[in-house]
C-alpha positions as CSV (number, residue, x, y, z in Angstrom):
1,M,-224.8,43.5,-72.4
2,T,-226.9,46.7,-72.4
3,T,-227.6,47.9,-75.9
4,S,-230.3,49.4,-77.9
5,P,-231.7,47.4,-80.8
6,V,-229.9,47.6,-84.1
7,Q,-230.4,51.0,-85.7
8,A,-231.1,50.6,-89.5
9,A,-232.3,52.8,-92.2
10,S,-233.0,52.3,-95.8
11,A,-230.4,53.4,-98.3
12,D,-232.4,56.4,-99.3
13,G,-232.5,57.7,-95.8
14,S,-236.3,57.3,-95.4
15,G,-235.9,54.9,-92.5
16,G,-238.5,52.5,-94.0
17,A,-238.0,48.8,-94.4
18,P,-236.3,47.8,-97.8
19,D,-238.8,46.7,-100.4
20,A,-238.4,43.6,-102.6
21,R,-236.5,45.4,-105.3
22,Q,-234.0,46.9,-102.8
23,L,-233.6,43.5,-101.1
24,R,-232.6,42.0,-104.5
25,A,-230.1,44.8,-105.0
26,I,-228.7,44.3,-101.5
27,L,-228.3,40.5,-102.0
28,T,-226.6,41.1,-105.4
29,A,-224.2,43.7,-103.9
30,V,-223.1,41.5,-101.0
31,S,-222.8,38.4,-103.2
32,M,-220.5,40.2,-105.6
33,A,-218.4,41.5,-102.8
34,L,-218.2,38.0,-101.2
35,M,-217.3,36.5,-104.6
36,A,-214.4,38.9,-105.0
37,V,-213.0,37.9,-101.6
38,I,-213.5,34.1,-102.2
39,A,-212.1,34.2,-105.7
40,S,-209.0,36.0,-104.5
41,V,-208.3,33.2,-102.0
42,A,-207.9,30.6,-104.8
43,G,-206.9,32.7,-107.8
44,L,-203.1,32.8,-107.3
45,I,-202.8,29.0,-106.8
46,V,-202.9,28.4,-110.5
47,A,-200.2,31.0,-111.2
48,Q,-197.4,29.9,-108.8
49,T,-195.0,28.9,-111.5
50,Q,-195.4,32.1,-113.5
51,M,-194.9,34.3,-110.3
52,A,-191.8,32.5,-109.3
53,V,-190.3,33.0,-112.8
54,E,-191.3,36.6,-113.3
55,F,-190.2,37.7,-109.8
56,D,-187.2,35.5,-109.8
57,T,-188.0,34.4,-106.3
58,S,-188.2,31.2,-104.2
59,Q,-191.2,28.8,-103.9
60,N,-191.3,29.7,-100.3
61,M,-191.9,33.4,-101.1
62,V,-194.6,32.4,-103.6
63,L,-196.3,30.4,-100.9
64,W,-196.1,33.4,-98.5
65,I,-197.7,35.6,-101.2
66,I,-200.6,33.1,-101.4
67,N,-200.9,32.4,-97.7
68,I,-200.5,35.9,-96.3
69,Y,-203.9,36.8,-97.7
70,T,-205.7,34.0,-95.8
71,L,-203.6,34.6,-92.7
72,A,-204.6,38.3,-92.5
73,L,-208.2,37.5,-93.4
74,A,-208.6,34.9,-90.7
75,A,-206.8,36.9,-88.0
76,L,-208.8,40.1,-88.5
77,L,-212.3,38.8,-89.0
78,L,-213.5,38.9,-85.4
79,P,-212.2,42.4,-84.5
80,L,-213.2,44.0,-87.8
81,G,-216.7,42.4,-87.7
82,A,-217.2,43.8,-84.2
83,I,-216.0,47.3,-85.3
84,G,-218.5,47.1,-88.1
85,D,-221.2,46.5,-85.6
86,R,-220.3,49.7,-83.9
87,V,-219.3,52.2,-86.6
88,G,-221.9,51.0,-89.1
89,R,-221.9,48.0,-91.4
90,K,-222.3,50.1,-94.6
91,P,-219.3,52.4,-93.9
92,M,-217.2,49.3,-93.1
93,L,-218.3,47.5,-96.2
94,V,-217.6,50.6,-98.4
95,T,-214.2,51.1,-96.9
96,G,-213.3,47.4,-97.3
97,L,-214.4,47.4,-100.9
98,A,-212.4,50.5,-101.7
99,V,-209.2,49.3,-100.0
100,F,-209.6,45.8,-101.6
101,G,-209.9,47.3,-105.1
102,V,-206.8,49.4,-104.6
103,A,-204.9,46.4,-103.2
104,S,-205.9,44.2,-106.1
105,I,-204.7,46.8,-108.6
106,A,-201.4,47.1,-106.7
107,A,-201.0,43.4,-106.9
108,A,-201.7,43.4,-110.6
109,V,-198.9,45.8,-111.3
110,A,-196.5,44.8,-108.5
111,P,-192.9,45.0,-109.8
112,T,-191.4,42.8,-107.1
113,A,-192.3,39.9,-104.9
114,E,-192.1,42.2,-101.9
115,V,-194.6,44.7,-103.3
116,M,-196.9,41.8,-104.2
117,L,-196.6,40.5,-100.6
118,A,-197.6,43.9,-99.2
119,A,-200.5,44.1,-101.7
120,R,-201.8,40.7,-100.7
121,L,-201.5,41.5,-97.0
122,S,-203.6,44.7,-97.6
123,G,-206.0,42.6,-99.7
124,G,-206.5,40.1,-96.8
125,A,-207.0,42.8,-94.2
126,S,-209.6,44.6,-96.4
127,A,-211.3,41.2,-97.1
128,A,-211.7,40.8,-93.4
129,M,-213.7,44.1,-93.5
130,I,-215.9,42.8,-96.3
131,M,-216.6,39.1,-95.6
132,P,-218.3,39.3,-92.2
133,I,-220.2,42.4,-93.1
134,T,-221.8,40.8,-96.2
135,L,-223.5,38.2,-94.0
136,A,-224.3,40.8,-91.3
137,V,-226.1,43.0,-93.8
138,I,-228.3,40.0,-94.8
139,T,-229.2,39.1,-91.3
140,S,-229.9,42.7,-90.2
141,T,-231.9,43.8,-93.3
142,F,-233.8,40.8,-94.6
143,P,-237.2,39.9,-93.0
144,E,-237.4,36.7,-91.0
145,E,-239.3,34.8,-93.7
146,Q,-236.8,35.7,-96.4
147,R,-233.6,35.5,-94.4
148,G,-233.0,31.8,-94.8
149,K,-233.2,31.9,-98.6
150,A,-230.8,34.9,-98.6
151,I,-228.4,33.0,-96.4
152,G,-228.6,30.1,-98.8
153,V,-227.5,32.3,-101.7
154,W,-224.7,33.7,-99.6
155,T,-223.6,30.2,-98.6
156,G,-223.7,29.1,-102.2
157,V,-221.5,31.9,-103.3
158,A,-219.1,31.3,-100.4
159,G,-218.8,27.6,-101.2
160,G,-218.9,27.7,-105.0
161,G,-217.1,31.0,-105.5
162,G,-213.7,29.5,-104.9
163,V,-214.2,26.9,-107.6
164,L,-215.5,29.5,-110.1
165,G,-212.7,31.8,-109.2
166,M,-210.1,29.1,-109.8
167,F,-211.6,28.2,-113.2
168,L,-211.7,31.8,-114.4
169,S,-208.2,32.3,-113.0
170,A,-206.9,29.3,-114.9
171,L,-208.7,30.5,-118.1
172,L,-207.0,33.9,-117.8
173,V,-203.6,32.3,-117.2
174,D,-204.0,30.2,-120.3
175,V,-205.3,32.8,-122.7
176,A,-203.6,36.0,-121.3
177,D,-201.2,36.7,-118.5
178,W,-201.3,35.8,-114.8
179,R,-201.6,39.4,-113.8
180,W,-205.0,39.5,-115.4
181,L,-206.2,37.3,-112.5
182,F,-206.8,40.5,-110.6
183,A,-209.2,41.9,-113.2
184,L,-212.0,39.7,-111.9
185,P,-211.9,40.9,-108.3
186,V,-211.4,44.5,-109.4
187,A,-214.5,44.3,-111.6
188,L,-216.6,42.7,-108.9
189,V,-215.7,45.2,-106.2
190,T,-216.3,48.1,-108.5
191,V,-219.8,47.0,-109.2
192,A,-220.4,45.9,-105.6
193,L,-219.2,49.3,-104.3
194,A,-221.6,51.2,-106.6
195,M,-224.5,49.0,-105.6
196,T,-223.6,49.2,-101.9
197,L,-223.6,53.0,-102.0
198,K,-227.0,53.0,-103.8
199,S,-228.9,50.2,-102.1
200,V,-227.4,48.8,-98.9
201,P,-228.9,50.4,-95.7
202,N,-226.7,51.1,-92.7
203,S,-227.2,49.4,-89.4
204,H,-225.1,49.5,-86.2
205,E,-224.9,48.7,-82.5
206,R,-225.2,51.2,-79.7
207,S,-223.5,49.8,-76.7
208,A,-223.0,51.1,-73.1
209,H,-219.7,49.2,-72.9
210,A,-216.3,50.2,-74.3
211,F,-215.0,48.2,-77.2
212,D,-213.2,45.1,-76.1
213,T,-209.7,46.2,-77.4
214,V,-207.8,43.6,-75.4
215,G,-210.0,40.8,-76.6
216,A,-209.7,42.0,-80.2
217,L,-205.9,42.0,-80.0
218,V,-205.6,38.7,-78.3
219,S,-208.0,37.1,-80.8
220,V,-205.7,38.3,-83.6
221,V,-202.7,36.7,-82.0
222,A,-204.5,33.5,-81.3
223,V,-206.0,33.0,-84.8
224,A,-202.8,34.2,-86.6
225,G,-200.6,31.8,-84.5
226,L,-202.8,28.7,-85.1
227,V,-203.4,29.4,-88.8
228,F,-199.6,30.0,-89.3
229,V,-199.0,26.6,-87.8
230,L,-201.4,24.9,-90.2
231,Q,-200.0,26.8,-93.2
232,E,-196.3,26.4,-92.5
233,G,-196.2,23.1,-90.6
234,P,-196.2,21.0,-93.7
235,E,-193.5,23.1,-95.3
236,R,-191.2,23.8,-92.4
237,G,-191.9,20.6,-90.5
238,W,-194.1,20.1,-87.5
239,T,-191.2,20.0,-85.1
240,A,-189.4,23.1,-86.5
241,P,-188.8,25.8,-84.0
242,A,-190.9,28.4,-85.8
243,T,-193.8,25.9,-85.9
244,L,-193.6,25.0,-82.3
245,I,-193.2,28.6,-81.2
246,S,-196.2,29.7,-83.3
247,L,-198.3,26.8,-81.9
248,A,-197.4,27.7,-78.3
249,V,-198.2,31.4,-78.9
250,G,-201.5,30.5,-80.6
251,L,-202.6,28.1,-77.8
252,I,-201.6,30.5,-75.0
253,A,-203.4,33.4,-76.7
254,A,-206.5,31.3,-77.4
255,A,-206.6,30.3,-73.7
256,G,-206.1,33.9,-72.7
257,F,-208.9,35.0,-75.0
258,V,-211.3,32.6,-73.4
259,C,-210.4,33.7,-69.9
260,W,-210.5,37.4,-70.8
261,E,-213.9,37.1,-72.5
262,L,-215.3,35.2,-69.5
263,H,-214.0,38.1,-67.3
264,R,-215.7,40.7,-69.6
265,R,-219.0,38.7,-69.7
266,D,-221.6,41.0,-71.3
267,A,-219.0,43.5,-72.5
268,A,-217.0,40.8,-74.3
269,L,-216.0,40.9,-77.9
270,L,-217.5,37.3,-78.2
271,D,-219.5,35.9,-75.3
272,V,-217.8,32.4,-75.1
273,R,-220.5,31.2,-72.7
274,L,-222.8,30.9,-75.7
275,F,-220.8,27.9,-76.9
276,R,-222.6,25.9,-74.3
277,E,-225.7,26.2,-76.4
278,R,-226.4,23.7,-79.2
279,G,-226.8,26.2,-82.0
280,L,-223.5,28.0,-81.8
281,A,-221.4,24.9,-80.9
282,G,-223.1,22.6,-83.4
283,G,-223.0,25.1,-86.3
284,S,-219.4,26.1,-85.6
285,I,-218.1,22.5,-85.4
286,T,-220.0,21.5,-88.5
287,L,-218.5,24.3,-90.6
288,V,-214.9,23.6,-89.3
289,V,-215.3,19.9,-90.3
290,V,-217.0,20.2,-93.6
291,F,-214.8,23.1,-94.9
292,G,-211.8,21.1,-93.7
293,V,-212.9,18.0,-95.6
294,Q,-213.7,20.1,-98.7
295,A,-210.4,21.8,-98.7
296,G,-208.5,18.6,-98.0
297,I,-210.2,16.8,-100.9
298,Q,-209.5,19.7,-103.3
299,V,-205.8,19.6,-102.3
300,A,-205.7,16.0,-103.7
301,L,-208.1,16.6,-106.6
302,F,-205.7,18.9,-108.5
303,P,-202.7,16.6,-108.4
304,F,-205.0,13.7,-109.4
305,L,-206.3,15.6,-112.4
306,Q,-203.0,17.1,-113.5
307,A,-200.3,14.6,-112.4
308,V,-202.3,11.3,-112.6
309,L,-204.6,12.1,-115.5
310,D,-202.2,14.6,-117.2
311,W,-204.9,17.3,-117.6
312,S,-204.2,21.0,-118.0
313,G,-204.8,23.5,-115.2
314,L,-207.8,24.9,-117.0
315,L,-209.4,21.5,-117.6
316,S,-208.7,20.5,-114.0
317,A,-210.5,23.7,-112.7
318,A,-213.4,23.0,-115.1
319,A,-213.6,19.5,-113.6
320,L,-214.6,21.0,-110.3
321,M,-217.5,22.9,-111.7
322,P,-220.0,20.0,-111.0
323,L,-219.1,20.4,-107.3
324,A,-219.8,24.1,-107.4
325,I,-223.0,23.8,-109.3
326,A,-224.3,21.1,-106.9
327,M,-223.4,23.2,-103.9
328,V,-225.2,26.3,-105.2
329,L,-228.3,24.3,-106.0
330,S,-228.4,22.5,-102.7
331,S,-227.7,25.8,-100.8
332,N,-230.8,27.2,-102.3
333,L,-232.8,24.1,-101.4
334,A,-231.5,23.9,-97.8
335,P,-233.6,26.9,-96.4
336,T,-236.8,25.4,-97.6
337,M,-235.8,21.9,-96.2
338,A,-234.8,23.4,-92.9
339,A,-238.0,25.3,-92.6
340,R,-240.0,22.1,-93.1
341,I,-238.1,19.5,-91.2
342,G,-235.8,21.5,-89.0
343,A,-232.1,22.6,-88.9
344,R,-230.8,19.4,-87.2
345,P,-232.3,17.0,-89.7
346,T,-231.1,19.1,-92.6
347,M,-227.6,19.4,-91.2
348,T,-227.6,15.6,-90.5
349,A,-228.7,14.8,-94.1
350,G,-226.0,17.1,-95.5
351,I,-223.2,15.6,-93.3
352,A,-224.3,12.1,-94.2
353,L,-224.2,12.8,-97.9
354,T,-220.8,14.3,-97.5
355,G,-219.6,11.1,-95.9
356,V,-221.2,9.1,-98.6
357,S,-219.4,11.2,-101.2
358,L,-216.0,10.5,-99.7
359,A,-216.8,6.8,-99.5
360,L,-217.8,6.8,-103.2
361,M,-214.5,8.4,-104.2
362,A,-212.5,6.0,-101.9
363,L,-214.2,2.9,-103.4
364,F,-214.1,3.8,-107.1
365,V,-211.1,6.1,-107.7
366,S,-208.5,4.6,-110.0
367,V,-205.9,5.5,-112.5
368,D,-207.7,3.7,-115.3
369,G,-211.2,5.0,-114.3
370,G,-210.0,8.6,-114.4
371,Y,-212.4,11.5,-113.9
372,L,-215.5,9.4,-114.2
373,S,-214.4,7.3,-111.2
374,I,-214.7,10.3,-108.9
375,L,-217.5,12.3,-110.6
376,P,-220.4,10.8,-108.7
377,G,-218.6,11.5,-105.4
378,I,-217.9,15.1,-106.5
379,V,-221.6,15.7,-107.2
380,V,-222.9,14.1,-104.0
381,M,-220.3,16.1,-102.1
382,G,-221.6,19.3,-103.5
383,I,-225.1,18.4,-102.5
384,G,-224.1,17.4,-99.0
385,L,-222.0,20.5,-98.4
386,G,-224.8,22.8,-99.4
387,L,-227.3,21.1,-97.1
388,A,-224.9,21.1,-94.2
389,M,-223.5,24.7,-94.5
390,V,-226.7,26.7,-94.9
391,P,-228.4,25.7,-91.6
392,S,-225.1,25.8,-89.8
393,T,-224.6,29.4,-90.9
394,E,-228.1,30.3,-90.0
395,V,-227.9,28.8,-86.4
396,I,-224.7,30.7,-85.8
397,T,-226.1,34.0,-86.8
398,R,-229.3,33.4,-84.8
399,S,-227.3,32.5,-81.7
400,L,-226.1,36.1,-81.2
401,P,-228.5,39.1,-80.8
402,P,-229.2,41.5,-83.8
403,E,-226.8,44.1,-82.6
404,K,-223.9,41.6,-82.7
405,Q,-224.4,40.3,-86.2
406,G,-221.0,41.5,-87.3
407,V,-219.4,39.3,-84.6
408,A,-221.7,36.4,-85.5
409,S,-220.8,36.6,-89.1
410,A,-217.1,36.9,-88.4
411,L,-217.3,33.8,-86.1
412,N,-219.0,32.0,-89.0
413,D,-216.1,33.1,-91.3
414,V,-213.4,32.2,-88.9
415,T,-214.7,28.7,-88.6
416,R,-214.6,28.4,-92.4
417,E,-211.0,29.7,-92.7
418,F,-209.7,27.6,-89.7
419,G,-211.4,24.5,-91.0
420,T,-209.9,25.1,-94.5
421,A,-206.4,25.5,-93.1
422,L,-206.9,22.4,-90.8
423,G,-208.2,20.2,-93.6
424,V,-205.4,21.2,-96.0
425,A,-202.7,20.5,-93.3
426,M,-204.1,17.3,-91.8
427,L,-205.4,15.5,-94.9
428,G,-202.5,16.8,-97.0
429,A,-200.0,15.4,-94.5
430,L,-201.9,12.1,-94.4
431,L,-201.9,11.9,-98.2
432,S,-198.1,12.6,-98.4
433,A,-197.3,10.0,-95.8
434,S,-199.6,7.4,-97.4
435,Y,-198.0,8.2,-100.8
436,R,-194.5,7.6,-99.5
437,N,-195.5,4.3,-97.9
438,A,-197.1,3.1,-101.1
439,M,-194.1,4.2,-103.2
440,D,-191.6,2.3,-101.0
441,D,-193.1,-1.0,-102.2
442,R,-192.8,0.0,-105.9
443,L,-189.3,1.3,-106.3
444,D,-187.4,-2.0,-106.8
445,G,-184.8,-1.5,-109.5
446,I,-185.0,2.3,-109.6
447,P,-181.7,4.2,-109.1
448,Q,-181.4,5.4,-105.5
449,D,-181.2,9.1,-106.3
450,T,-184.2,8.9,-108.5
451,A,-186.1,6.8,-106.0
452,D,-185.4,9.3,-103.2
453,S,-186.7,12.2,-105.3
454,A,-189.8,10.2,-106.3
455,R,-190.7,9.6,-102.7
456,E,-191.1,13.3,-102.1
457,G,-194.3,13.6,-104.1
458,I,-195.9,12.7,-107.4
459,A,-194.7,15.9,-109.1
460,N,-191.1,15.1,-108.1
461,A,-191.6,11.5,-109.3
462,L,-192.8,12.6,-112.8
463,K,-189.9,15.1,-113.0
464,A,-187.4,12.4,-111.9
465,S,-188.8,9.8,-114.3
466,G,-186.7,11.4,-117.2
467,S,-183.5,10.2,-115.5
468,A,-184.8,6.7,-114.7
469,G,-183.7,5.3,-118.1
470,P,-185.5,2.0,-119.0
471,H,-187.5,2.3,-115.7
472,E,-189.2,5.6,-116.8
473,A,-192.6,4.1,-117.6
474,D,-192.5,1.9,-114.5
475,L,-191.8,4.9,-112.3
476,V,-194.6,7.0,-113.7
477,H,-197.0,4.1,-113.3
478,A,-195.8,3.5,-109.7
479,A,-196.2,7.2,-108.8
480,R,-199.7,7.5,-110.2
481,Q,-200.9,4.3,-108.5
482,S,-199.2,5.3,-105.2
483,F,-201.0,8.7,-105.3
484,V,-204.3,7.0,-105.8
485,D,-203.6,4.5,-103.0
486,G,-202.6,7.4,-100.6
487,W,-205.6,9.4,-101.6
488,Q,-207.9,6.5,-100.8
489,Q,-206.5,6.3,-97.3
490,S,-207.0,10.0,-96.7
491,L,-210.6,9.7,-98.0
492,W,-211.4,6.9,-95.6
493,A,-209.9,9.1,-92.8
494,G,-212.3,11.8,-93.9
495,V,-215.2,9.3,-93.8
496,A,-214.3,8.6,-90.1
497,V,-214.2,12.3,-89.2
498,I,-217.5,12.9,-90.9
499,G,-218.9,9.9,-89.1
500,V,-218.0,11.4,-85.7
501,L,-219.5,14.7,-86.7
502,L,-222.7,12.9,-87.8
503,V,-223.2,11.2,-84.5
504,Y,-222.5,14.5,-82.6
505,I,-225.0,16.5,-84.6
506,A,-227.6,13.8,-84.5
507,V,-227.4,13.8,-80.7
508,R,-226.4,17.4,-79.9
509,G,-227.3,19.4,-82.9
510,P,-229.6,22.4,-82.8
511,K,-233.2,21.4,-82.2
512,H,-234.5,24.5,-83.9
513,A,-233.2,28.0,-84.9
514,T,-234.7,30.6,-82.6
515,P,-233.6,34.2,-83.2
516,A,-231.7,35.7,-80.3
517,P,-233.4,38.9,-79.0
518,A,-231.8,42.3,-78.8
519,S,-230.0,42.5,-75.5
520,D,-231.9,44.8,-73.2
521,E,-230.9,43.1,-70.0
522,P,-227.3,42.3,-68.7
523,Q,-228.1,38.6,-68.6
524,A,-229.7,38.5,-72.0
525,T,-226.7,37.2,-73.9
526,E,-226.6,34.0,-71.7
527,T,-229.8,32.7,-73.4
528,A,-229.6,34.3,-76.8
529,A,-228.7,31.1,-78.6
530,A,-230.4,28.4,-80.7
531,L,-231.6,25.7,-78.3
């Protein structure tokens, strides 16, 4: 690809490198913007019941309102990240923040479920303008010696922001109204927009090649199709026509995307040849797996805390704060650790700790032990995730040249979103199947209709227990114990997956993170990766 180096200027137009004060302002601005995006992913999860009642709509529509945001975000990340590289990262970020703020306000006052769905779709699309640019701004403005620490902060916000957003959302639902959930992202984007206009410098790519429109459109179809399968498969059924059609479309589009990008070579939206290199492949696979495991575990944590331990939504969200705190702290430690011992040992340590955390929870979780039986595992998981995510993110961004940082950042974000959807679908399905198998051995004497309902899930079992007569206490105990048994099996499955990843990274992980040079020669992108 023939390009000129990234063109950047300080926010004041002087063209000089940002000073320490401006760098702090830049990091604050992009962190607040990222926090708004991440918090909005998880926020509505705690308000599903209230939305269904107020809009008088089905649970399926409520799930679409929640999922459409993530679907639009994941599908549009790559093309919008690439467009940001060309038109300018600051204009793209400013536009995304403005649209996101308007979409959040529209969602807050939506009179119908259909209006809410449209607002969430707009919010997801604008989030795809924000998320990759926040990281691209860091990698294109921070000096080499400070970039790792800044990426550590970004990763901490990306990892811990969802937990904090869920806690604040649960708090607002408890003390006010579910519509106040949108006050947090509106406030964050307002401040982030003001700081971006004042402090964030612009940078962009100047390319001799036309924008890869075909690749961009095909990538949207591929990601949307595959994410739709993972979101809707558990609800519609894995063999339902809509699921199978979406899977076929997603796989065909993904294969078509790879073939087209190989044909485009240096003019590609994403040079897929770079996945032969250790940095890009290892970092991407690590993020898919660790985000998948994190999301899959959180899917089980909330039912455990609310249905098994009978905690409120607010208390359940607060129970995840140790995970977020540990992740933020280890994310800030990871850059220093990677600089001293290397990216691969740091990633390996983080992955190993993540596996240990799953094993700790699998060994000690119990109904009687309650929250304390899983707390050590939660803390260790936070430490492991932070150590694994930061160097993975850095080797991905270093694998592409400076003028392609929007694409690099978007790829980093796509792996996170895809991993999250994959983890929720796979570990969630395993948990459900294991729960049903465990319940089958504990339903002797329970009326058939009640037993059939109880097999569907722990929430159904607790609801059906009221009609179980003298067996009510036995059914509640059976459901709670079966959930724990099923969760243990999914945790051990997670340990196995992490074990495979650990071996892969130990053998094929990035040896070191070498920045990719600006592409001045057509063949430059073939070697612009972490070796």
